Predicted model as a PDB file, atoms N, CA, C, CB and O in Angstrom, pLDDT in the B-factor column:
MODEL        1                                                                  
ATOM      1  N   MET A   1      -7.815   6.882  76.172  1.00 80.00           N  
ATOM      2  CA  MET A   1      -7.468   5.483  76.143  1.00 80.00           C  
ATOM      3  C   MET A   1      -8.751   4.653  76.015  1.00 80.00           C  
ATOM      4  CB  MET A   1      -6.667   5.090  77.410  1.00 80.00           C  
ATOM      5  O   MET A   1      -9.648   4.736  76.854  1.00 80.00           O  
ATOM      6  N   GLU A   2      -8.814   3.879  74.981  1.00 84.00           N  
ATOM      7  CA  GLU A   2      -9.963   3.001  74.760  1.00 84.00           C  
ATOM      8  C   GLU A   2      -9.861   1.796  75.690  1.00 84.00           C  
ATOM      9  CB  GLU A   2     -10.040   2.545  73.272  1.00 84.00           C  
ATOM     10  O   GLU A   2      -8.814   1.154  75.777  1.00 84.00           O  
ATOM     11  N   LEU A   3     -10.949   1.500  76.377  1.00 90.00           N  
ATOM     12  CA  LEU A   3     -10.991   0.322  77.243  1.00 90.00           C  
ATOM     13  C   LEU A   3     -11.510  -0.851  76.420  1.00 90.00           C  
ATOM     14  CB  LEU A   3     -11.893   0.568  78.508  1.00 90.00           C  
ATOM     15  O   LEU A   3     -12.715  -1.095  76.358  1.00 90.00           O  
ATOM     16  N   LYS A   4     -10.597  -1.567  75.797  1.00 89.00           N  
ATOM     17  CA  LYS A   4     -10.951  -2.635  74.861  1.00 89.00           C  
ATOM     18  C   LYS A   4     -11.791  -3.740  75.494  1.00 89.00           C  
ATOM     19  CB  LYS A   4      -9.702  -3.233  74.282  1.00 89.00           C  
ATOM     20  O   LYS A   4     -12.690  -4.285  74.853  1.00 89.00           O  
ATOM     21  N   GLY A   5     -11.502  -4.068  76.743  1.00 94.00           N  
ATOM     22  CA  GLY A   5     -12.219  -5.155  77.395  1.00 94.00           C  
ATOM     23  C   GLY A   5     -13.559  -4.757  77.977  1.00 94.00           C  
ATOM     24  O   GLY A   5     -14.394  -5.621  78.241  1.00 94.00           O  
ATOM     25  N   LEU A   6     -13.786  -3.470  78.184  1.00 95.00           N  
ATOM     26  CA  LEU A   6     -15.026  -3.015  78.814  1.00 95.00           C  
ATOM     27  C   LEU A   6     -16.247  -3.390  77.984  1.00 95.00           C  
ATOM     28  CB  LEU A   6     -14.987  -1.505  79.027  1.00 95.00           C  
ATOM     29  O   LEU A   6     -17.193  -3.984  78.502  1.00 95.00           O  
ATOM     30  N   LYS A   7     -16.233  -3.055  76.726  1.00 93.00           N  
ATOM     31  CA  LYS A   7     -17.373  -3.372  75.867  1.00 93.00           C  
ATOM     32  C   LYS A   7     -17.537  -4.892  75.731  1.00 93.00           C  
ATOM     33  CB  LYS A   7     -17.196  -2.723  74.474  1.00 93.00           C  
ATOM     34  O   LYS A   7     -18.654  -5.410  75.713  1.00 93.00           O  
ATOM     35  N   THR A   8     -16.405  -5.590  75.635  1.00 93.00           N  
ATOM     36  CA  THR A   8     -16.438  -7.046  75.508  1.00 93.00           C  
ATOM     37  C   THR A   8     -17.130  -7.691  76.698  1.00 93.00           C  
ATOM     38  CB  THR A   8     -15.025  -7.599  75.368  1.00 93.00           C  
ATOM     39  O   THR A   8     -18.034  -8.508  76.523  1.00 93.00           O  
ATOM     40  N   ILE A   9     -16.710  -7.329  77.911  1.00 95.00           N  
ATOM     41  CA  ILE A   9     -17.283  -7.958  79.103  1.00 95.00           C  
ATOM     42  C   ILE A   9     -18.728  -7.515  79.316  1.00 95.00           C  
ATOM     43  CB  ILE A   9     -16.443  -7.621  80.342  1.00 95.00           C  
ATOM     44  O   ILE A   9     -19.554  -8.299  79.784  1.00 95.00           O  
ATOM     45  N   ARG A  10     -19.038  -6.267  78.975  1.00 95.00           N  
ATOM     46  CA  ARG A  10     -20.418  -5.794  79.121  1.00 95.00           C  
ATOM     47  C   ARG A  10     -21.353  -6.592  78.228  1.00 95.00           C  
ATOM     48  CB  ARG A  10     -20.519  -4.297  78.787  1.00 95.00           C  
ATOM     49  O   ARG A  10     -22.421  -7.026  78.660  1.00 95.00           O  
ATOM     50  N   LYS A  11     -20.943  -6.781  76.979  1.00 95.00           N  
ATOM     51  CA  LYS A  11     -21.785  -7.536  76.047  1.00 95.00           C  
ATOM     52  C   LYS A  11     -21.845  -9.011  76.423  1.00 95.00           C  
ATOM     53  CB  LYS A  11     -21.263  -7.384  74.617  1.00 95.00           C  
ATOM     54  O   LYS A  11     -22.891  -9.648  76.295  1.00 95.00           O  
ATOM     55  N   GLU A  12     -20.717  -9.554  76.889  1.00 94.00           N  
ATOM     56  CA  GLU A  12     -20.666 -10.958  77.299  1.00 94.00           C  
ATOM     57  C   GLU A  12     -21.672 -11.229  78.423  1.00 94.00           C  
ATOM     58  CB  GLU A  12     -19.239 -11.334  77.754  1.00 94.00           C  
ATOM     59  O   GLU A  12     -22.295 -12.290  78.463  1.00 94.00           O  
ATOM     60  N   LYS A  13     -21.821 -10.275  79.321  1.00 96.00           N  
ATOM     61  CA  LYS A  13     -22.752 -10.425  80.436  1.00 96.00           C  
ATOM     62  C   LYS A  13     -24.181 -10.052  80.045  1.00 96.00           C  
ATOM     63  CB  LYS A  13     -22.300  -9.571  81.607  1.00 96.00           C  
ATOM     64  O   LYS A  13     -25.112 -10.273  80.819  1.00 96.00           O  
ATOM     65  N   GLY A  14     -24.358  -9.489  78.851  1.00 97.00           N  
ATOM     66  CA  GLY A  14     -25.692  -9.136  78.370  1.00 97.00           C  
ATOM     67  C   GLY A  14     -26.242  -7.860  78.981  1.00 97.00           C  
ATOM     68  O   GLY A  14     -27.458  -7.674  79.034  1.00 97.00           O  
ATOM     69  N   TYR A  15     -25.367  -6.982  79.442  1.00 97.00           N  
ATOM     70  CA  TYR A  15     -25.781  -5.737  80.074  1.00 97.00           C  
ATOM     71  C   TYR A  15     -25.816  -4.608  79.043  1.00 97.00           C  
ATOM     72  CB  TYR A  15     -24.834  -5.379  81.238  1.00 97.00           C  
ATOM     73  O   TYR A  15     -24.961  -4.528  78.162  1.00 97.00           O  
ATOM     74  N   SER A  16     -26.807  -3.748  79.169  1.00 97.00           N  
ATOM     75  CA  SER A  16     -26.853  -2.548  78.328  1.00 97.00           C  
ATOM     76  C   SER A  16     -25.966  -1.478  78.955  1.00 97.00           C  
ATOM     77  CB  SER A  16     -28.322  -2.027  78.161  1.00 97.00           C  
ATOM     78  O   SER A  16     -25.624  -1.545  80.136  1.00 97.00           O  
ATOM     79  N   GLN A  17     -25.604  -0.500  78.145  1.00 97.00           N  
ATOM     80  CA  GLN A  17     -24.839   0.624  78.684  1.00 97.00           C  
ATOM     81  C   GLN A  17     -25.635   1.326  79.779  1.00 97.00           C  
ATOM     82  CB  GLN A  17     -24.471   1.622  77.564  1.00 97.00           C  
ATOM     83  O   GLN A  17     -25.072   1.750  80.788  1.00 97.00           O  
ATOM     84  N   LEU A  18     -26.929   1.444  79.580  1.00 98.00           N  
ATOM     85  CA  LEU A  18     -27.771   2.132  80.553  1.00 98.00           C  
ATOM     86  C   LEU A  18     -27.777   1.416  81.898  1.00 98.00           C  
ATOM     87  CB  LEU A  18     -29.191   2.254  80.025  1.00 98.00           C  
ATOM     88  O   LEU A  18     -27.685   2.064  82.940  1.00 98.00           O  
ATOM     89  N   LYS A  19     -27.884   0.085  81.890  1.00 98.00           N  
ATOM     90  CA  LYS A  19     -27.895  -0.681  83.144  1.00 98.00           C  
ATOM     91  C   LYS A  19     -26.593  -0.467  83.908  1.00 98.00           C  
ATOM     92  CB  LYS A  19     -28.108  -2.188  82.862  1.00 98.00           C  
ATOM     93  O   LYS A  19     -26.612  -0.171  85.103  1.00 98.00           O  
ATOM     94  N   VAL A  20     -25.458  -0.618  83.217  1.00 98.00           N  
ATOM     95  CA  VAL A  20     -24.163  -0.461  83.870  1.00 98.00           C  
ATOM     96  C   VAL A  20     -24.021   0.958  84.406  1.00 98.00           C  
ATOM     97  CB  VAL A  20     -23.014  -0.788  82.893  1.00 98.00           C  
ATOM     98  O   VAL A  20     -23.590   1.157  85.542  1.00 98.00           O  
ATOM     99  N   ALA A  21     -24.378   1.930  83.598  1.00 98.00           N  
ATOM    100  CA  ALA A  21     -24.263   3.330  84.004  1.00 98.00           C  
ATOM    101  C   ALA A  21     -25.110   3.607  85.244  1.00 98.00           C  
ATOM    102  CB  ALA A  21     -24.685   4.260  82.853  1.00 98.00           C  
ATOM    103  O   ALA A  21     -24.648   4.265  86.177  1.00 98.00           O  
ATOM    104  N   MET A  22     -26.330   3.116  85.260  1.00 98.00           N  
ATOM    105  CA  MET A  22     -27.202   3.335  86.410  1.00 98.00           C  
ATOM    106  C   MET A  22     -26.646   2.634  87.651  1.00 98.00           C  
ATOM    107  CB  MET A  22     -28.626   2.833  86.106  1.00 98.00           C  
ATOM    108  O   MET A  22     -26.669   3.199  88.745  1.00 98.00           O  
ATOM    109  N   ASP A  23     -26.152   1.418  87.488  1.00 98.00           N  
ATOM    110  CA  ASP A  23     -25.602   0.674  88.624  1.00 98.00           C  
ATOM    111  C   ASP A  23     -24.379   1.368  89.218  1.00 98.00           C  
ATOM    112  CB  ASP A  23     -25.233  -0.743  88.194  1.00 98.00           C  
ATOM    113  O   ASP A  23     -24.138   1.283  90.423  1.00 98.00           O  
ATOM    114  N   LEU A  24     -23.608   2.052  88.376  1.00 98.00           N  
ATOM    115  CA  LEU A  24     -22.376   2.719  88.832  1.00 98.00           C  
ATOM    116  C   LEU A  24     -22.564   4.218  89.068  1.00 98.00           C  
ATOM    117  CB  LEU A  24     -21.269   2.506  87.814  1.00 98.00           C  
ATOM    118  O   LEU A  24     -21.608   4.924  89.388  1.00 98.00           O  
ATOM    119  N   SER A  25     -23.792   4.697  88.911  1.00 98.00           N  
ATOM    120  CA  SER A  25     -24.124   6.115  89.133  1.00 98.00           C  
ATOM    121  C   SER A  25     -23.306   7.057  88.247  1.00 98.00           C  
ATOM    122  CB  SER A  25     -23.901   6.477  90.596  1.00 98.00           C  
ATOM    123  O   SER A  25     -22.791   8.077  88.705  1.00 98.00           O  
ATOM    124  N   ILE A  26     -23.202   6.688  86.966  1.00 98.00           N  
ATOM    125  CA  ILE A  26     -22.582   7.552  85.968  1.00 98.00           C  
ATOM    126  C   ILE A  26     -23.553   7.683  84.808  1.00 98.00           C  
ATOM    127  CB  ILE A  26     -21.197   6.987  85.493  1.00 98.00           C  
ATOM    128  O   ILE A  26     -24.552   6.965  84.756  1.00 98.00           O  
ATOM    129  N   SER A  27     -23.280   8.579  83.885  1.00 98.00           N  
ATOM    130  CA  SER A  27     -24.168   8.721  82.728  1.00 98.00           C  
ATOM    131  C   SER A  27     -23.855   7.636  81.693  1.00 98.00           C  
ATOM    132  CB  SER A  27     -24.024  10.134  82.095  1.00 98.00           C  
ATOM    133  O   SER A  27     -22.743   7.112  81.627  1.00 98.00           O  
ATOM    134  N   ARG A  28     -24.862   7.321  80.896  1.00 98.00           N  
ATOM    135  CA  ARG A  28     -24.657   6.355  79.816  1.00 98.00           C  
ATOM    136  C   ARG A  28     -23.615   6.890  78.843  1.00 98.00           C  
ATOM    137  CB  ARG A  28     -25.988   6.056  79.078  1.00 98.00           C  
ATOM    138  O   ARG A  28     -22.814   6.130  78.298  1.00 98.00           O  
ATOM    139  N   GLU A  29     -23.630   8.203  78.628  1.00 98.00           N  
ATOM    140  CA  GLU A  29     -22.671   8.821  77.723  1.00 98.00           C  
ATOM    141  C   GLU A  29     -21.237   8.641  78.215  1.00 98.00           C  
ATOM    142  CB  GLU A  29     -22.984  10.302  77.560  1.00 98.00           C  
ATOM    143  O   GLU A  29     -20.333   8.377  77.422  1.00 98.00           O  
ATOM    144  N   ALA A  30     -21.031   8.785  79.523  1.00 97.00           N  
ATOM    145  CA  ALA A  30     -19.686   8.595  80.083  1.00 97.00           C  
ATOM    146  C   ALA A  30     -19.209   7.174  79.817  1.00 97.00           C  
ATOM    147  CB  ALA A  30     -19.674   8.891  81.604  1.00 97.00           C  
ATOM    148  O   ALA A  30     -18.062   6.970  79.419  1.00 97.00           O  
ATOM    149  N   LEU A  31     -20.073   6.194  80.033  1.00 97.00           N  
ATOM    150  CA  LEU A  31     -19.699   4.804  79.785  1.00 97.00           C  
ATOM    151  C   LEU A  31     -19.371   4.597  78.309  1.00 97.00           C  
ATOM    152  CB  LEU A  31     -20.830   3.851  80.222  1.00 97.00           C  
ATOM    153  O   LEU A  31     -18.396   3.922  77.975  1.00 97.00           O  
ATOM    154  N   SER A  32     -20.172   5.169  77.437  1.00 96.00           N  
ATOM    155  CA  SER A  32     -19.923   5.073  76.004  1.00 96.00           C  
ATOM    156  C   SER A  32     -18.564   5.682  75.653  1.00 96.00           C  
ATOM    157  CB  SER A  32     -21.043   5.772  75.216  1.00 96.00           C  
ATOM    158  O   SER A  32     -17.811   5.120  74.857  1.00 96.00           O  
ATOM    159  N   TYR A  33     -18.261   6.826  76.249  1.00 96.00           N  
ATOM    160  CA  TYR A  33     -16.968   7.469  75.997  1.00 96.00           C  
ATOM    161  C   TYR A  33     -15.816   6.605  76.488  1.00 96.00           C  
ATOM    162  CB  TYR A  33     -16.914   8.840  76.670  1.00 96.00           C  
ATOM    163  O   TYR A  33     -14.769   6.562  75.842  1.00 96.00           O  
ATOM    164  N   TYR A  34     -15.979   5.919  77.609  1.00 96.00           N  
ATOM    165  CA  TYR A  34     -14.933   5.020  78.103  1.00 96.00           C  
ATOM    166  C   TYR A  34     -14.713   3.877  77.108  1.00 96.00           C  
ATOM    167  CB  TYR A  34     -15.309   4.458  79.503  1.00 96.00           C  
ATOM    168  O   TYR A  34     -13.577   3.489  76.836  1.00 96.00           O  
ATOM    169  N   GLU A  35     -15.802   3.350  76.577  1.00 94.00           N  
ATOM    170  CA  GLU A  35     -15.696   2.225  75.642  1.00 94.00           C  
ATOM    171  C   GLU A  35     -15.022   2.623  74.326  1.00 94.00           C  
ATOM    172  CB  GLU A  35     -17.079   1.656  75.356  1.00 94.00           C  
ATOM    173  O   GLU A  35     -14.320   1.816  73.716  1.00 94.00           O  
ATOM    174  N   THR A  36     -15.235   3.852  73.896  1.00 94.00           N  
ATOM    175  CA  THR A  36     -14.708   4.279  72.597  1.00 94.00           C  
ATOM    176  C   THR A  36     -13.388   5.039  72.696  1.00 94.00           C  
ATOM    177  CB  THR A  36     -15.722   5.140  71.901  1.00 94.00           C  
ATOM    178  O   THR A  36     -12.759   5.321  71.676  1.00 94.00           O  
ATOM    179  N   GLY A  37     -12.968   5.368  73.902  1.00 94.00           N  
ATOM    180  CA  GLY A  37     -11.715   6.079  74.078  1.00 94.00           C  
ATOM    181  C   GLY A  37     -11.831   7.589  73.986  1.00 94.00           C  
ATOM    182  O   GLY A  37     -10.813   8.281  73.974  1.00 94.00           O  
ATOM    183  N   LYS A  38     -13.046   8.116  73.920  1.00 96.00           N  
ATOM    184  CA  LYS A  38     -13.226   9.565  73.885  1.00 96.00           C  
ATOM    185  C   LYS A  38     -12.940  10.201  75.243  1.00 96.00           C  
ATOM    186  CB  LYS A  38     -14.645   9.908  73.439  1.00 96.00           C  
ATOM    187  O   LYS A  38     -12.647  11.393  75.333  1.00 96.00           O  
ATOM    188  N   ARG A  39     -13.028   9.392  76.295  1.00 95.00           N  
ATOM    189  CA  ARG A  39     -12.746   9.853  77.645  1.00 95.00           C  
ATOM    190  C   ARG A  39     -12.101   8.706  78.401  1.00 95.00           C  
ATOM    191  CB  ARG A  39     -14.040  10.351  78.363  1.00 95.00           C  
ATOM    192  O   ARG A  39     -12.436   7.541  78.185  1.00 95.00           O  
ATOM    193  N   SER A  40     -11.174   9.039  79.290  1.00 94.00           N  
ATOM    194  CA  SER A  40     -10.516   8.014  80.106  1.00 94.00           C  
ATOM    195  C   SER A  40     -11.042   8.090  81.532  1.00 94.00           C  
ATOM    196  CB  SER A  40      -8.970   8.187  80.083  1.00 94.00           C  
ATOM    197  O   SER A  40     -11.122   9.176  82.107  1.00 94.00           O  
ATOM    198  N   PRO A  41     -11.397   6.958  82.102  1.00 95.00           N  
ATOM    199  CA  PRO A  41     -11.881   6.964  83.489  1.00 95.00           C  
ATOM    200  C   PRO A  41     -10.727   7.209  84.456  1.00 95.00           C  
ATOM    201  CB  PRO A  41     -12.586   5.630  83.827  1.00 95.00           C  
ATOM    202  O   PRO A  41      -9.576   6.890  84.158  1.00 95.00           O  
ATOM    203  N   ASP A  42     -11.045   7.774  85.613  1.00 95.00           N  
ATOM    204  CA  ASP A  42     -10.008   7.931  86.632  1.00 95.00           C  
ATOM    205  C   ASP A  42      -9.779   6.579  87.310  1.00 95.00           C  
ATOM    206  CB  ASP A  42     -10.407   9.026  87.682  1.00 95.00           C  
ATOM    207  O   ASP A  42     -10.486   5.609  87.040  1.00 95.00           O  
ATOM    208  N   VAL A  43      -8.803   6.534  88.175  1.00 95.00           N  
ATOM    209  CA  VAL A  43      -8.432   5.272  88.826  1.00 95.00           C  
ATOM    210  C   VAL A  43      -9.599   4.698  89.631  1.00 95.00           C  
ATOM    211  CB  VAL A  43      -7.216   5.483  89.744  1.00 95.00           C  
ATOM    212  O   VAL A  43      -9.833   3.490  89.612  1.00 95.00           O  
ATOM    213  N   ASN A  44     -10.322   5.553  90.330  1.00 97.00           N  
ATOM    214  CA  ASN A  44     -11.456   5.067  91.123  1.00 97.00           C  
ATOM    215  C   ASN A  44     -12.514   4.405  90.253  1.00 97.00           C  
ATOM    216  CB  ASN A  44     -12.081   6.213  91.905  1.00 97.00           C  
ATOM    217  O   ASN A  44     -13.094   3.392  90.642  1.00 97.00           O  
ATOM    218  N   MET A  45     -12.767   4.975  89.072  1.00 97.00           N  
ATOM    219  CA  MET A  45     -13.756   4.385  88.169  1.00 97.00           C  
ATOM    220  C   MET A  45     -13.237   3.085  87.581  1.00 97.00           C  
ATOM    221  CB  MET A  45     -14.117   5.364  87.046  1.00 97.00           C  
ATOM    222  O   MET A  45     -14.012   2.145  87.405  1.00 97.00           O  
ATOM    223  N   LEU A  46     -11.955   3.003  87.272  1.00 96.00           N  
ATOM    224  CA  LEU A  46     -11.381   1.740  86.785  1.00 96.00           C  
ATOM    225  C   LEU A  46     -11.567   0.633  87.821  1.00 96.00           C  
ATOM    226  CB  LEU A  46      -9.877   1.914  86.455  1.00 96.00           C  
ATOM    227  O   LEU A  46     -11.926  -0.494  87.480  1.00 96.00           O  
ATOM    228  N   VAL A  47     -11.323   0.961  89.076  1.00 97.00           N  
ATOM    229  CA  VAL A  47     -11.496  -0.028  90.147  1.00 97.00           C  
ATOM    230  C   VAL A  47     -12.967  -0.405  90.281  1.00 97.00           C  
ATOM    231  CB  VAL A  47     -10.957   0.519  91.493  1.00 97.00           C  
ATOM    232  O   VAL A  47     -13.291  -1.580  90.456  1.00 97.00           O  
ATOM    233  N   ALA A  48     -13.859   0.580  90.200  1.00 98.00           N  
ATOM    234  CA  ALA A  48     -15.296   0.301  90.299  1.00 98.00           C  
ATOM    235  C   ALA A  48     -15.752  -0.609  89.154  1.00 98.00           C  
ATOM    236  CB  ALA A  48     -16.104   1.619  90.286  1.00 98.00           C  
ATOM    237  O   ALA A  48     -16.516  -1.548  89.377  1.00 98.00           O  
ATOM    238  N   LEU A  49     -15.289  -0.336  87.938  1.00 97.00           N  
ATOM    239  CA  LEU A  49     -15.642  -1.179  86.791  1.00 97.00           C  
ATOM    240  C   LEU A  49     -15.070  -2.582  86.956  1.00 97.00           C  
ATOM    241  CB  LEU A  49     -15.131  -0.552  85.481  1.00 97.00           C  
ATOM    242  O   LEU A  49     -15.739  -3.569  86.649  1.00 97.00           O  
ATOM    243  N   SER A  50     -13.848  -2.669  87.436  1.00 96.00           N  
ATOM    244  CA  SER A  50     -13.200  -3.955  87.663  1.00 96.00           C  
ATOM    245  C   SER A  50     -13.991  -4.780  88.675  1.00 96.00           C  
ATOM    246  CB  SER A  50     -11.755  -3.753  88.149  1.00 96.00           C  
ATOM    247  O   SER A  50     -14.238  -5.966  88.457  1.00 96.00           O  
ATOM    248  N   ASN A  51     -14.383  -4.156  89.771  1.00 97.00           N  
ATOM    249  CA  ASN A  51     -15.173  -4.858  90.794  1.00 97.00           C  
ATOM    250  C   ASN A  51     -16.558  -5.238  90.268  1.00 97.00           C  
ATOM    251  CB  ASN A  51     -15.315  -3.984  92.053  1.00 97.00           C  
ATOM    252  O   ASN A  51     -17.045  -6.336  90.534  1.00 97.00           O  
ATOM    253  N   TYR A  52     -17.179  -4.343  89.534  1.00 98.00           N  
ATOM    254  CA  TYR A  52     -18.523  -4.573  89.004  1.00 98.00           C  
ATOM    255  C   TYR A  52     -18.559  -5.796  88.091  1.00 98.00           C  
ATOM    256  CB  TYR A  52     -19.012  -3.338  88.243  1.00 98.00           C  
ATOM    257  O   TYR A  52     -19.460  -6.629  88.187  1.00 98.00           O  
ATOM    258  N   PHE A  53     -17.570  -5.893  87.209  1.00 97.00           N  
ATOM    259  CA  PHE A  53     -17.546  -6.997  86.250  1.00 97.00           C  
ATOM    260  C   PHE A  53     -16.725  -8.194  86.731  1.00 97.00           C  
ATOM    261  CB  PHE A  53     -16.998  -6.512  84.935  1.00 97.00           C  
ATOM    262  O   PHE A  53     -16.682  -9.233  86.073  1.00 97.00           O  
ATOM    263  N   ASN A  54     -16.068  -8.034  87.900  1.00 96.00           N  
ATOM    264  CA  ASN A  54     -15.235  -9.101  88.461  1.00 96.00           C  
ATOM    265  C   ASN A  54     -14.130  -9.530  87.486  1.00 96.00           C  
ATOM    266  CB  ASN A  54     -16.106 -10.309  88.827  1.00 96.00           C  
ATOM    267  O   ASN A  54     -13.899 -10.718  87.260  1.00 96.00           O  
ATOM    268  N   VAL A  55     -13.468  -8.538  86.929  1.00 95.00           N  
ATOM    269  CA  VAL A  55     -12.313  -8.754  86.047  1.00 95.00           C  
ATOM    270  C   VAL A  55     -11.206  -7.814  86.491  1.00 95.00           C  
ATOM    271  CB  VAL A  55     -12.682  -8.517  84.535  1.00 95.00           C  
ATOM    272  O   VAL A  55     -11.447  -6.880  87.255  1.00 95.00           O  
ATOM    273  N   SER A  56     -10.000  -8.060  86.015  1.00 93.00           N  
ATOM    274  CA  SER A  56      -8.877  -7.200  86.371  1.00 93.00           C  
ATOM    275  C   SER A  56      -8.928  -5.897  85.582  1.00 93.00           C  
ATOM    276  CB  SER A  56      -7.546  -7.922  86.122  1.00 93.00           C  
ATOM    277  O   SER A  56      -9.584  -5.802  84.544  1.00 93.00           O  
ATOM    278  N   VAL A  57      -8.227  -4.907  86.095  1.00 93.00           N  
ATOM    279  CA  VAL A  57      -8.080  -3.645  85.369  1.00 93.00           C  
ATOM    280  C   VAL A  57      -7.360  -3.904  84.048  1.00 93.00           C  
ATOM    281  CB  VAL A  57      -7.306  -2.595  86.222  1.00 93.00           C  
ATOM    282  O   VAL A  57      -7.674  -3.277  83.036  1.00 93.00           O  
ATOM    283  N   ASP A  58      -6.389  -4.829  84.053  1.00 91.00           N  
ATOM    284  CA  ASP A  58      -5.702  -5.205  82.807  1.00 91.00           C  
ATOM    285  C   ASP A  58      -6.705  -5.662  81.756  1.00 91.00           C  
ATOM    286  CB  ASP A  58      -4.668  -6.321  83.070  1.00 91.00           C  
ATOM    287  O   ASP A  58      -6.606  -5.280  80.590  1.00 91.00           O  
ATOM    288  N   PHE A  59      -7.669  -6.480  82.166  1.00 93.00           N  
ATOM    289  CA  PHE A  59      -8.666  -6.961  81.213  1.00 93.00           C  
ATOM    290  C   PHE A  59      -9.471  -5.796  80.651  1.00 93.00           C  
ATOM    291  CB  PHE A  59      -9.601  -7.985  81.877  1.00 93.00           C  
ATOM    292  O   PHE A  59      -9.710  -5.733  79.445  1.00 93.00           O  
ATOM    293  N   LEU A  60      -9.888  -4.881  81.507  1.00 93.00           N  
ATOM    294  CA  LEU A  60     -10.669  -3.738  81.029  1.00 93.00           C  
ATOM    295  C   LEU A  60      -9.903  -2.922  80.000  1.00 93.00           C  
ATOM    296  CB  LEU A  60     -11.069  -2.849  82.195  1.00 93.00           C  
ATOM    297  O   LEU A  60     -10.474  -2.460  79.013  1.00 93.00           O  
ATOM    298  N   ILE A  61      -8.611  -2.747  80.235  1.00 90.00           N  
ATOM    299  CA  ILE A  61      -7.806  -1.904  79.348  1.00 90.00           C  
ATOM    300  C   ILE A  61      -7.409  -2.634  78.070  1.00 90.00           C  
ATOM    301  CB  ILE A  61      -6.559  -1.423  80.073  1.00 90.00           C  
ATOM    302  O   ILE A  61      -7.560  -2.094  76.974  1.00 90.00           O  
ATOM    303  N   HIS A  62      -6.905  -3.852  78.204  1.00 88.00           N  
ATOM    304  CA  HIS A  62      -6.330  -4.569  77.061  1.00 88.00           C  
ATOM    305  C   HIS A  62      -7.247  -5.617  76.433  1.00 88.00           C  
ATOM    306  CB  HIS A  62      -5.071  -5.230  77.486  1.00 88.00           C  
ATOM    307  O   HIS A  62      -7.000  -6.061  75.312  1.00 88.00           O  
ATOM    308  N   GLY A  63      -8.290  -6.011  77.138  1.00 86.00           N  
ATOM    309  CA  GLY A  63      -9.178  -7.048  76.616  1.00 86.00           C  
ATOM    310  C   GLY A  63      -8.684  -8.445  76.893  1.00 86.00           C  
ATOM    311  O   GLY A  63      -9.233  -9.415  76.371  1.00 86.00           O  
ATOM    312  N   LYS A  64      -7.640  -8.563  77.718  1.00 80.00           N  
ATOM    313  CA  LYS A  64      -7.127  -9.876  78.111  1.00 80.00           C  
ATOM    314  C   LYS A  64      -6.444  -9.731  79.470  1.00 80.00           C  
ATOM    315  CB  LYS A  64      -6.131 -10.450  77.032  1.00 80.00           C  
ATOM    316  O   LYS A  64      -6.029  -8.642  79.865  1.00 80.00           O  
ATOM    317  N   GLU A  65      -6.344 -10.830  80.155  1.00 73.00           N  
ATOM    318  CA  GLU A  65      -5.715 -10.820  81.477  1.00 73.00           C  
ATOM    319  C   GLU A  65      -4.204 -10.700  81.336  1.00 73.00           C  
ATOM    320  CB  GLU A  65      -6.082 -12.094  82.268  1.00 73.00           C  
ATOM    321  O   GLU A  65      -3.639 -11.108  80.322  1.00 73.00           O  
ATOM    322  N   PHE A  66      -3.555 -10.148  82.340  1.00 64.00           N  
ATOM    323  CA  PHE A  66      -2.113  -9.991  82.368  1.00 64.00           C  
ATOM    324  C   PHE A  66      -1.457 -11.370  82.366  1.00 64.00           C  
ATOM    325  CB  PHE A  66      -1.671  -9.168  83.603  1.00 64.00           C  
ATOM    326  O   PHE A  66      -1.891 -12.277  83.077  1.00 64.00           O  
ATOM    327  N   GLN A  67      -0.417 -11.514  81.564  1.00 64.00           N  
ATOM    328  CA  GLN A  67       0.347 -12.761  81.539  1.00 64.00           C  
ATOM    329  C   GLN A  67       1.812 -12.418  81.628  1.00 64.00           C  
ATOM    330  CB  GLN A  67       0.047 -13.595  80.260  1.00 64.00           C  
ATOM    331  O   GLN A  67       2.344 -11.667  80.810  1.00 64.00           O  
ATOM    332  N   ALA A  68       2.461 -12.981  82.635  1.00 59.00           N  
ATOM    333  CA  ALA A  68       3.902 -12.735  82.805  1.00 59.00           C  
ATOM    334  C   ALA A  68       4.662 -13.314  81.625  1.00 59.00           C  
ATOM    335  CB  ALA A  68       4.421 -13.348  84.135  1.00 59.00           C  
ATOM    336  O   ALA A  68       4.281 -14.342  81.064  1.00 59.00           O  
ATOM    337  N   LYS A  69       5.734 -12.645  81.262  1.00 65.00           N  
ATOM    338  CA  LYS A  69       6.523 -13.112  80.116  1.00 65.00           C  
ATOM    339  C   LYS A  69       7.557 -14.103  80.545  1.00 65.00           C  
ATOM    340  CB  LYS A  69       7.190 -11.955  79.407  1.00 65.00           C  
ATOM    341  O   LYS A  69       8.314 -14.604  79.713  1.00 65.00           O  
TER     342      LYS A  69                                                      
ENDMDL                                                                          
END                                                                             
């Protein structure tokens, strides 16, 4: 599953993949795989990314915040 919002928010904040990876104690390659959909993060990593960027898990996955219909 590609995390469409992850790359967007990372670039918006001006962070490199290496900085985020080091801050979250993961490899840069793992972060790259999350951004491209080559690997899916587990629930704990989704929560960690959500907290790190101060966005919802919905935003990380879909690239936009959840909106009720």
